[in-house]
C-alpha positions in Angstrom: -32.3 43.1 49.1 -34.1 39.9 50.1 -37.4 40.2 51.9 -36.0 38.1 54.8 -32.7 39.7 55.4 -33.7 41.1 58.8 -34.5 37.9 60.1 -32.1 36.4 62.7 -29.9 33.6 61.5 -30.2 30.5 63.3 -27.0 29.8 65.5 -25.4 26.4 64.6 -25.5 24.2 67.8 -22.1 22.8 68.8 -21.6 19.2 68.6 -22.5 17.1 71.5 -21.3 13.3 71.8 -24.2 11.0 71.6 -26.6 13.8 69.9 -29.3 12.9 67.5 -27.8 13.1 64.1 -31.0 12.5 62.2 -32.0 16.2 62.1 -29.0 17.4 60.6 -28.4 17.8 56.8 -25.5 16.4 54.7 -23.8 19.7 54.7 -24.1 20.0 58.5 -22.9 16.4 59.1 -19.9 17.0 56.8 -19.2 20.3 58.7 -19.1 18.8 62.0 -16.9 16.0 60.7 -14.4 18.7 59.8 -14.7 20.5 63.3 -14.3 17.2 64.9 -11.1 16.1 62.7 -9.4 19.7 63.6 -10.3 18.9 67.4 -8.7 15.7 67.1 -5.6 17.1 65.6 -5.4 19.8 68.3 -5.6 17.1 70.9 -3.0 14.9 69.1 -0.6 18.0 69.1 -1.3 18.6 72.7 -0.8 15.1 73.6 2.5 14.9 71.6 3.8 18.1 73.4 3.0 16.8 76.8 4.8 13.6 76.0 8.0 15.6 74.8 7.8 17.8 78.1 7.5 14.8 80.1 10.6 13.1 78.5 12.6 15.9 78.8 11.8 16.2 82.7 12.5 12.5 82.9 16.0 13.0 81.2 16.8 15.9 83.4 16.2 13.9 86.7 17.9 10.9 85.4 21.2 12.8 85.1 21.1 14.1 88.5 
């Protein structure tokens, strides 16, 4: 067992837009890029879903 196992681990702070990036390591920057890319994918999927729902609703009301 290592000497410092009982010390609490530093919690990663969530990314904030406009945050000072100079204090982050290369690994931390890479991790945040991955997180943000995943979030962009999630947002694009939701946008597409809402567009599909809107198109279906518009088609339904055009028939009537």
